[in-house]
N, CA, C and O of each residue as an XYZ file, in Angstrom:
624
protein
N     -13.837     35.097   -118.053
C     -13.392     35.002   -116.663
C     -11.867     34.866   -116.651
O     -11.293     34.170   -117.489
N     -11.229     35.528   -115.710
C      -9.780     35.505   -115.587
C      -9.307     34.296   -114.764
O      -9.971     33.870   -113.819
N      -8.167     33.769   -115.141
C      -7.514     32.685   -114.385
C      -6.905     33.316   -113.122
O      -6.021     34.168   -113.215
N      -7.381     32.895   -111.950
C      -6.862     33.446   -110.705
C      -6.376     32.389   -109.740
O      -5.809     32.710   -108.696
N      -6.592     31.146   -110.079
C      -6.200     30.043   -109.173
C      -4.946     29.375   -109.734
O      -4.872     29.091   -110.929
N      -3.966     29.125   -108.873
C      -2.707     28.434   -109.246
C      -2.018     29.067   -110.426
O      -1.521     28.349   -111.293
N      -1.967     30.364   -110.496
C      -1.390     31.044   -111.659
C       0.134     30.879   -111.745
O       0.711     31.092   -112.811
N       0.780     30.510   -110.662
C       2.241     30.314   -110.664
C       2.632     28.849   -110.544
O       3.794     28.542   -110.276
N       1.696     27.951   -110.736
C       1.954     26.525   -110.653
C       2.160     26.011   -112.069
O       1.272     26.118   -112.914
N       3.348     25.448   -112.322
C       3.666     24.888   -113.640
C       3.176     23.463   -113.834
O       2.720     23.087   -114.914
N       3.278     22.686   -112.780
C       2.848     21.291   -112.861
C       2.625     20.763   -111.438
O       3.136     21.305   -110.457
N       1.849     19.694   -111.372
C       1.567     19.024   -110.129
C       1.975     17.557   -110.252
O       1.561     16.871   -111.187
N       2.766     17.087   -109.332
C       3.161     15.680   -109.280
C       2.695     15.116   -107.963
O       3.019     15.657   -106.906
N       1.948     14.048   -108.006
C       1.404     13.474   -106.749
C       2.479     12.746   -105.991
O       3.335     12.080   -106.573
N       2.421     12.882   -104.679
C       3.303     12.102   -103.797
C       2.699     10.705   -103.606
O       1.481     10.527   -103.563
N       3.588      9.739   -103.495
C       3.135      8.396   -103.133
C       2.495      8.476   -101.776
O       2.948      9.261   -100.943
N       1.453      7.697   -101.507
C       0.919      7.662   -100.134
C       1.954      7.021    -99.211
O       2.689      6.130    -99.637
N       2.020      7.454    -97.972
C       3.012      6.881    -97.052
C       2.945      5.359    -96.990
O       3.982      4.701    -96.901
N       1.748      4.792    -97.035
C       1.637      3.313    -96.927
C       2.375      2.628    -98.064
O       2.891      1.527    -97.866
N       2.450      3.227    -99.248
C       3.167      2.602   -100.356
C       4.668      2.485   -100.073
O       5.308      1.492   -100.422
N       5.207      3.520    -99.436
C       6.638      3.501    -99.107
C       6.892      2.585    -97.906
O       7.892      1.868    -97.873
N       6.002      2.607    -96.936
C       6.144      1.722    -95.743
C       6.045      0.267    -96.156
O       6.764     -0.573    -95.615
N       5.184     -0.049    -97.090
C       5.041     -1.437    -97.524
C       6.241     -1.877    -98.346
O       6.643     -3.037    -98.266
N       6.820     -0.983    -99.133
C       7.995     -1.321    -99.943
C       9.237     -1.522    -99.063
O      10.082     -2.372    -99.341
N       9.323     -0.721    -98.001
C      10.478     -0.791    -97.077
C       9.950     -0.910    -95.634
O      10.042      0.042    -94.859
N       9.406     -2.065    -95.284
C       8.852     -2.235    -93.917
C       9.972     -2.279    -92.852
O      11.083     -2.748    -93.100
N       9.632     -1.780    -91.692
C      10.568     -1.878    -90.578
C      10.801     -3.333    -90.234
O       9.861     -4.125    -90.168
N      12.033     -3.675    -90.019
C      12.384     -5.053    -89.598
C      12.352     -5.134    -88.066
O      12.241     -4.118    -87.380
N      12.450     -6.327    -87.562
C      12.492     -6.506    -86.112
C      13.707     -5.785    -85.524
O      13.607     -5.140    -84.480
N      14.855     -5.898    -86.200
C      16.071     -5.247    -85.702
C      15.943     -3.742    -85.727
O      16.316     -3.067    -84.768
N      15.411     -3.204    -86.834
C      15.238     -1.742    -86.943
C      14.285     -1.224    -85.876
O      14.536     -0.192    -85.255
N      13.201     -1.942    -85.672
C      12.223     -1.545    -84.653
C      12.815     -1.599    -83.259
O      12.603     -0.692    -82.454
N      13.554     -2.656    -82.969
C      14.176     -2.808    -81.664
C      15.214     -1.706    -81.428
O      15.266     -1.106    -80.355
N      16.033     -1.452    -82.445
C      17.054     -0.391    -82.346
C      16.402      0.950    -82.011
O      16.850      1.662    -81.112
N      15.348      1.283    -82.741
C      14.669      2.574    -82.537
C      14.011      2.638    -81.159
O      14.153      3.623    -80.434
N      13.290      1.574    -80.810
C      12.574      1.550    -79.515
C      13.552      1.664    -78.335
O      13.337      2.454    -77.416
N      14.606      0.879    -78.371
C      15.566      0.901    -77.260
C      16.285      2.240    -77.134
O      16.542      2.716    -76.028
N      16.605      2.841    -78.275
C      17.265      4.139    -78.230
C      16.306      5.221    -77.721
O      16.715      6.087    -76.948
N      15.069      5.183    -78.131
C      14.105      6.160    -77.637
C      13.985      6.055    -76.106
O      13.915      7.066    -75.407
N      13.963      4.829    -75.611
C      13.896      4.633    -74.149
C      15.159      5.143    -73.466
O      15.092      5.777    -72.413
N      16.313      4.861    -74.076
C      17.582      5.346    -73.508
C      17.615      6.859    -73.454
O      18.029      7.447    -72.455
N      17.173      7.489    -74.542
C      17.166      8.971    -74.565
C      16.225      9.501    -73.486
O      16.552     10.452    -72.776
N      15.059      8.880    -73.371
C      14.113      9.295    -72.333
C      14.766      9.192    -70.944
O      14.640     10.108    -70.132
N      15.449      8.099    -70.676
C      16.080      7.903    -69.377
C      17.198      8.889    -69.147
O      17.379      9.364    -68.026
N      17.962      9.213    -70.192
C      19.018     10.214    -70.045
C      18.430     11.588    -69.718
O      18.925     12.293    -68.839
N      17.383     11.952    -70.428
C      16.741     13.256    -70.211
C      16.074     13.324    -68.831
O      15.997     14.398    -68.235
N      15.598     12.195    -68.325
C      14.949     12.155    -67.016
C      15.969     12.010    -65.888
O      15.598     12.039    -64.715
N      17.245     11.855    -66.230
C      18.264     11.708    -65.199
C      18.390     10.300    -64.630
O      19.060     10.100    -63.617
N      17.753      9.328    -65.268
C      17.826      7.934    -64.808
C      18.987      7.193    -65.407
O      19.276      6.068    -65.001
N      19.669      7.797    -66.371
C      20.824      7.189    -67.046
C      21.865      8.311    -67.127
O      21.595      9.374    -67.687
N      23.058      8.068    -66.565
C      24.045      9.147    -66.506
C      24.949      9.238    -67.742
O      25.903     10.015    -67.768
N      24.636      8.439    -68.758
C      25.420      8.544    -69.984
C      25.128      9.885    -70.686
O      24.120     10.535    -70.409
N      26.004     10.271    -71.571
C      25.861     11.496    -72.335
C      25.224     11.112    -73.678
O      25.669     10.170    -74.334
N      24.193     11.840    -74.076
C      23.563     11.641    -75.389
C      24.384     12.406    -76.409
O      24.623     13.601    -76.238
N      24.824     11.728    -77.479
C      25.599     12.345    -78.532
C      24.932     12.056    -79.867
O      24.878     10.911    -80.317
N      24.426     13.111    -80.491
C      23.824     12.998    -81.821
C      24.830     13.597    -82.798
O      25.116     14.793    -82.758
N      25.353     12.763    -83.661
C      26.473     13.175    -84.512
C      26.243     12.692    -85.942
O      25.728     11.601    -86.185
N      26.649     13.556    -86.881
C      26.518     13.208    -88.270
C      26.632     14.418    -89.158
O      26.834     15.534    -88.681
N      26.505     14.198    -90.444
C      26.634     15.300    -91.388
C      25.498     16.320    -91.316
O      24.424     16.040    -90.785
N      25.757     17.500    -91.857
C      24.719     18.550    -91.908
C      23.500     18.032    -92.594
O      22.392     18.166    -92.073
N      23.669     17.439    -93.758
C      22.534     16.895    -94.515
C      23.061     15.761    -95.385
O      24.143     15.856    -95.963
N      22.286     14.695    -95.469
C      22.666     13.523    -96.243
C      22.495     13.843    -97.718
O      21.430     14.296    -98.137
N      23.540     13.611    -98.510
C      23.415     13.752    -99.957
C      23.817     12.492   -100.705
O      23.502     12.334   -101.885
N      24.521     11.586   -100.008
C      25.004     10.365   -100.642
C      24.711      9.195    -99.690
O      25.448      8.986    -98.727
N      23.643      8.434    -99.953
C      23.260      7.324    -99.041
C      24.378      6.297    -98.855
O      24.555      5.769    -97.758
N      25.125      6.015    -99.908
C      26.206      5.039    -99.805
C      27.276      5.535    -98.822
O      27.748      4.771    -97.981
N      27.651      6.800    -98.930
C      28.615      7.392    -97.977
C      28.054      7.417    -96.585
O      28.783      7.211    -95.615
N      26.753      7.668    -96.468
C      26.108      7.702    -95.146
C      26.183      6.330    -94.465
O      26.410      6.247    -93.258
N      25.992      5.262    -95.238
C      26.068      3.907    -94.686
C      27.505      3.624    -94.243
O      27.721      3.034    -93.184
N      28.474      4.034    -95.034
C      29.889      3.835    -94.646
C      30.208      4.584    -93.357
O      30.871      4.054    -92.466
N      29.736      5.805    -93.272
C      29.905      6.614    -92.062
C      29.213      5.894    -90.891
O      29.763      5.805    -89.793
N      28.015      5.390    -91.142
C      27.249      4.700    -90.128
C      27.972      3.467    -89.580
O      27.937      3.197    -88.379
N      28.613      2.740    -90.456
C      29.354      1.553    -90.015
C      30.474      1.941    -89.064
O      30.707      1.262    -88.064
N      31.153      3.009    -89.365
C      32.257      3.480    -88.458
C      31.683      4.013    -87.157
O      32.255      3.788    -86.091
N      30.574      4.708    -87.230
C      29.943      5.242    -86.044
C      29.418      4.104    -85.155
O      29.463      4.194    -83.929
N      28.931      3.060    -85.774
C      28.414      1.912    -85.001
C      29.537      1.268    -84.179
O      29.304      0.843    -83.048
N      30.736      1.193    -84.729
C      31.883      0.664    -83.997
C      32.134      1.512    -82.752
O      32.363      0.982    -81.664
N      32.088      2.832    -82.922
C      32.291      3.737    -81.761
C      31.122      3.625    -80.779
O      31.323      3.666    -79.565
N      29.928      3.487    -81.292
C      28.754      3.333    -80.403
C      28.935      2.110    -79.501
O      28.706      2.163    -78.293
N      29.357      0.998    -80.134
C      29.569     -0.227    -79.371
C      30.690     -0.080    -78.362
O      30.593     -0.535    -77.223
N      31.757      0.566    -78.806
C      32.941      0.718    -77.966
C      32.702      1.645    -76.763
O      33.245      1.414    -75.682
N      31.900      2.678    -76.951
C      31.690      3.700    -75.932
C      30.313      3.653    -75.279
O      29.936      4.580    -74.561
N      29.563      2.584    -75.521
C      28.190      2.495    -75.088
C      27.959      2.624    -73.596
O      26.867      3.007    -73.178
N      28.972      2.312    -72.771
C      28.773      2.449    -71.336
C      28.874      3.910    -70.877
O      28.475      4.236    -69.759
N      29.408      4.790    -71.739
C      29.543      6.197    -71.385
C      28.655      7.108    -72.229
O      28.214      8.161    -71.768
N      28.395      6.686    -73.486
C      27.680      7.529    -74.439
C      26.530      6.807    -75.095
O      26.623      5.611    -75.374
N      25.450      7.515    -75.346
C      24.373      7.014    -76.197
C      24.585      7.722    -77.535
O      24.189      8.874    -77.712
N      25.211      7.016    -78.467
C      25.566      7.605    -79.779
C      24.426      7.346    -80.784
O      24.001      6.210    -80.995
N      23.960      8.426    -81.381
C      22.852      8.378    -82.345
C      23.338      9.122    -83.595
O      23.942     10.189    -83.493
N      23.068      8.547    -84.775
C      23.496      9.175    -86.021
C      22.475     10.227    -86.462
O      21.281      9.953    -86.585
N      22.971     11.408    -86.690
C      22.166     12.501    -87.267
C      21.956     12.179    -88.733
O      22.921     11.979    -89.472
N      20.710     12.128    -89.157
C      20.369     11.814    -90.563
C      19.339     12.865    -91.016
O      18.133     12.627    -90.951
N      19.816     14.000    -91.464
C      18.935     15.061    -91.965
C      18.801     14.911    -93.469
O      19.790     14.742    -94.181
N      17.561     14.976    -93.942
C      17.292     14.834    -95.377
C      16.982     16.175    -96.050
O      16.794     16.224    -97.265
N      16.930     17.232    -95.295
C      16.580     18.540    -95.851
C      17.573     19.574    -95.373
O      18.324     19.349    -94.424
N      17.566     20.712    -96.044
C      18.443     21.824    -95.698
C      17.551     22.954    -95.161
O      17.117     23.825    -95.914
N      17.286     22.924    -93.848
C      16.272     23.802    -93.296
C      16.577     25.290    -93.403
O      15.650     26.100    -93.438
N      17.823     25.662    -93.455
C      18.122     27.081    -93.474
C      18.706     27.538    -94.832
O      19.286     28.619    -94.938
N      18.539     26.696    -95.857
C      19.013     27.049    -97.195
C      17.899     27.678    -97.987
O      16.849     27.064    -98.182
N      18.112     28.901    -98.451
C      17.071     29.580    -99.222
C      17.292     29.444   -100.725
O      16.343     29.521   -101.505
N      18.530     29.244   -101.126
C      18.841     29.007   -102.529
C      19.717     27.758   -102.621
O      20.424     27.415   -101.674
N      19.664     27.088   -103.762
C      20.507     25.915   -103.959
C      19.761     24.633   -103.585
O      18.534     24.591   -103.494
N      20.554     23.612   -103.377
C      20.039     22.246   -103.136
C      19.212     22.210   -101.845
O      19.646     22.717   -100.811
N      18.043     21.619   -101.912
C      17.109     21.596   -100.762
C      17.181     20.315    -99.945
O      16.528     20.210    -98.906
N      17.966     19.335   -100.397
C      18.106     18.119    -99.627
C      17.739     16.877   -100.364
O      17.172     16.937   -101.455
N      18.060     15.724    -99.774
C      17.882     14.425   -100.423
C      16.446     14.133   -100.781
O      16.183     13.650   -101.882
N      15.516     14.403    -99.907
C      14.114     14.104   -100.219
C      13.617     14.979   -101.385
O      12.938     14.487   -102.287
N      13.953     16.253   -101.361
C      13.485     17.160   -102.403
C      14.165     16.927   -103.761
O      13.512     16.997   -104.802
N      15.452     16.653   -103.746
C      16.222     16.524   -104.995
C      17.282     15.433   -104.833
O      18.470     15.730   -104.714
N      16.844     14.158   -104.828
C      17.763     13.066   -104.507
C      18.919     12.892   -105.487
O      19.936     12.298   -105.131
N      18.789     13.385   -106.689
C      19.849     13.183   -107.679
C      20.716     14.427   -107.872
O      21.559     14.465   -108.768
N      20.509     15.443   -107.031
C      21.292     16.689   -107.055
C      21.321     17.324   -108.427
O      22.344     17.864   -108.850
N      20.186     17.260   -109.130
C      20.159     17.783   -110.497
C      18.910     18.629   -110.797
O      18.547     18.823   -111.958
N      18.287     19.107   -109.781
C      17.087     19.961   -109.916
C      15.901     19.268   -110.571
O      15.061     19.935   -111.175
N      15.811     17.923   -110.464
C      14.660     17.210   -111.025
C      13.542     17.063   -109.998
O      12.406     16.761   -110.363
N      13.847     17.271   -108.733
C      12.858     17.256   -107.653
C      11.933     16.035   -107.682
O      10.708     16.153   -107.696
N      12.565     14.865   -107.691
C      11.818     13.597   -107.688
C      11.580     13.192   -106.242
O      12.271     12.335   -105.691
N      10.586     13.834   -105.647
C      10.297     13.650   -104.225
C       9.961     12.178   -103.897
O      10.382     11.675   -102.856
N       9.239     11.512   -104.737
C       8.896     10.132   -104.469
C      10.154      9.272   -104.371
O      10.252      8.420   -103.488
N      11.109      9.483   -105.261
C      12.379      8.788   -105.170
C      13.101      9.160   -103.900
O      13.671      8.308   -103.219
N      13.073     10.464   -103.580
C      13.751     10.926   -102.355
C      13.180     10.296   -101.108
O      13.928      9.943   -100.197
N      11.857     10.146   -101.049
C      11.229      9.509    -99.893
C      11.609      8.031    -99.780
O      11.840      7.524    -98.683
N      11.669      7.355   -100.914
C      12.062      5.936   -100.949
C      13.535      5.795   -100.509
O      13.861      4.957    -99.669
N      14.397      6.613   -101.079
C      15.827      6.554   -100.787
C      16.065      6.873    -99.295
O      16.855      6.203    -98.631
N      15.381      7.890    -98.788
C      15.520      8.263    -97.372
C      15.099      7.131    -96.440
O      15.804      6.799    -95.487
N      13.947      6.549    -96.729
C      13.456      5.470    -95.855
C      14.408      4.271    -95.916
O      14.721      3.667    -94.890
N      14.857      3.939    -97.112
C      15.780      2.796    -97.277
C      17.075      3.044    -96.478
O      17.604      2.134    -95.839
N      17.555      4.248    -96.524
C      18.766      4.573    -95.749
C      18.535      4.395    -94.256
O      19.353      3.779    -93.572
N      17.443      4.922    -93.750
C      17.121      4.760    -92.336
C      17.010      3.295    -91.946
O      17.454      2.885    -90.874
N      16.417      2.528    -92.825
C      16.277      1.077    -92.570
C      17.662      0.409    -92.555
O      17.940     -0.417    -91.687
N      18.515      0.760    -93.498
C      19.871      0.199    -93.522
C      20.630      0.531    -92.240
O      21.317     -0.329    -91.689
N      20.516      1.745    -91.769
C      21.246      2.149    -90.567
C      20.691      1.488    -89.328
O      21.450      0.950    -88.522
N      19.378      1.518    -89.158
C      18.793      0.922    -87.953
C      18.900     -0.604    -87.990
O      18.934     -1.239    -86.936
N      18.953     -1.188    -89.152
C      19.159     -2.633    -89.254
C      20.547     -3.056    -88.796
O      20.745     -4.195    -88.374
N      21.506     -2.144    -88.879
C      22.854     -2.468    -88.377
C      22.985     -2.150    -86.882
O      24.060     -2.282    -86.297
N      21.856     -1.726    -86.272
C      21.867     -1.447    -84.835
C      22.275     -0.046    -84.503
O      22.618      0.238    -83.356
N      22.250      0.846    -85.473
C      22.595      2.227    -85.254
C      21.342      3.114    -85.276
O      20.723      3.274    -86.328
N      20.967      3.685    -84.140
C      19.796      4.533    -84.108
C      20.033      5.860    -84.836
O      21.167      6.313    -84.989
N      18.944      6.460    -85.273
C      19.004      7.676    -86.066
C      18.213      8.808    -85.421
O      17.242      8.581    -84.699
N      18.650     10.025    -85.699
C      17.940     11.228    -85.270
C      17.786     12.129    -86.460
O      18.610     12.100    -87.374
N      16.744     12.929    -86.466
C      16.524     13.835    -87.559
C      15.753     15.061    -87.088
O      15.487     15.223    -85.897
N      15.411     15.891    -88.008
C      14.617     17.089    -87.723
C      13.467     17.092    -88.739
O      13.696     16.994    -89.945
N      12.260     17.201    -88.253
C      11.107     17.246    -89.147
C      10.733     18.687    -89.411
O      10.509     19.458    -88.479
N      10.665     19.051    -90.676
C      10.404     20.447    -91.054
C       8.980     20.642    -91.568
O       8.561     21.767    -91.838
N       8.242     19.551    -91.702
C       6.866     19.647    -92.219
C       6.082     18.517    -91.569
O       6.619     17.753    -90.767
N       4.822     18.422    -91.919
C       3.957     17.388    -91.331
C       3.834     16.181    -92.245
O       3.142     15.223    -91.898
N       4.489     16.198    -93.410
C       4.333     15.122    -94.366
C       5.451     14.079    -94.216
O       5.166     12.884    -94.133
N       6.701     14.512    -94.179
C       7.841     13.596    -94.125
C       7.759     12.595    -92.971
O       8.057     11.421    -93.191
N       7.378     12.984    -91.771
C       7.316     11.992    -90.676
C       6.450     10.782    -91.005
O       6.721      9.689    -90.507
N       5.430     10.941    -91.816
C       4.544      9.825    -92.148
C       5.298      8.714    -92.876
O       4.872      7.559    -92.870
N       6.402      9.064    -93.493
C       7.191      8.112    -94.270
C       8.353      7.497    -93.477
O       8.803      6.393    -93.784
N       8.832      8.216    -92.460
C      10.088      7.773    -91.814
C      10.106      7.754    -90.296
O      11.056      7.234    -89.711
N       9.093      8.301    -89.634
C       9.166      8.517    -88.170
C       9.355      7.246    -87.383
O       9.933      7.292    -86.297
N       8.896      6.114    -87.876
C       9.025      4.864    -87.123
C      10.478      4.377    -87.081
O      10.781      3.444    -86.337
N      11.367      4.973    -87.844
C      12.784      4.566    -87.867
C      13.678      5.649    -87.241
O      14.902      5.587    -87.363
N      13.086      6.611    -86.592
C      13.877      7.713    -85.980
C      13.595      7.754    -84.505
O      14.146      8.595    -83.795
C-alpha cells in the first residue's frame, strides 16, 4: 500500500491547550477592567454616544516584547493626557497577515530564527498583553485564525 496521508508533513508538535496558557498567565483585575472599560468606550464611540475619536496605534507587528512594553509606557502617558478627546488603544499584532515569505510573526516564530516554537510564542504574546493591560493600556489586534483568540481574546 502507498503512503498517501500527510506525505508533506515532516513533524507534528502539539499546541498547549489554551487553559494551560490562561492558567499560567491569568487575567488580573486591572487587566480585565482595562479591557472591559475600553470595549464599552469603543462601543459608545461607534454608537455615537461618545464623541471622542478612537485611535488604534502601534507597530505593524510585534517582534520585541520588551520594546513593545516601552512603547506602551509612552503611549499610556499620551492616553492619559488626551483621554478627554481620544480613546487611545495600542495595536498589538502578533502575526504578519500579508507576508508570504519571511518571518510570520511573534506567535509563529518568537525567536526570529525559524524554530517556530508556537507554544513559546503563545506564552510570550499573552504575557505581553497582560503587561500592557495591567498598566491600564488597552490593546487591539487582528485575529487571522480560530485558534489564537482562545489564548488571548480576553485581553483584547
